[in-house]
N, C-alpha and C positions, 0 to 999 in steps of 0.2 A: 543568626537563627532565622530571621525572616526570609533570607534568600533560599535557605534550604526548604522552608515551607512552600515558597513560591515554585521552586523547581519540582517539588513533590506533587503539588496540585497540577502543575502544567503537565507533568508526566502522565498523570491519571487522565486528564482531559485529552491529551494527544494520543494516548493508548486507545481510548474510545473512538476517536476520529480515525486512527490507523486501522482498527478492526473493521469499522464501517466502510472505509474506503477500499480496503482489501477485499471484503466480501462483495462489494459492488463491482469492482474491477473483475473479479473472478466470474461473477454472474454474467457480465457483459461478454467476456471471452467465451463462456459456455454457449451463450446465445449465438455468437458469431460462428462458432464451430458447428452448431446444429444447423444454422442457416446455410453454411458452406456445404454441409452434407446433403441437404435438400437440393441446392442449386446444381451441384455436380452430379446428382443422381447416382450416387454410389450404391453398391450392393454390399451386404454383409451386416455386421453388427455396428449400429450407430453408437451405442453406448461405449463400445471399445474405442471407436474413433475419437469420441469426445474425451474420454478418459486419457488417451494418449496425448491429445492436444493440450489438456490441462496439465499433464506432467511436464510437457515442454514449456508451458507458461510459467510453472513454478520455478524454473531455472532461468527465466528470461530477465532481461535488463529492466523491463517495465515493473516487474515485481520488486526488484531491488530498489528502484527509484522511489517507490512508495515509502521506503524507510526515511526519505527526506522529510516526512511529516515530523519525525523526531528531531532530526539534525538541524534543519534550517531555523525553526523557531528558538531552539535552545541556544544556538550560536548567536542569533540576533539579540536575544535577551541578555545573554552573558556579555556580549560586546557593549551593549548599552549600559549595563551595570558597571562595567569596568571604566568606560569613558566618563560616566557621571561621577564616579567615586574617586578615581585615581588620576584624572587629568585636569 
């Protein structure tokens, strides 16, 4: 029962961390797209350019790697619990 409670609390904490990291990463990407728009001196709608760049970001590898926030700690804790209890 204690292990289930541990994983539940860890899931909540990791969810908060994941959302924070995801929002930060998206904000950084938005800033880079806006900066690129200014440096290249493009004409047209800047907001449409940034929006298209963020759509590309949503399907990027970097976005998927942030899910490692859930996977890596849970695997490490699970492995430690297994090794301590069953070896």
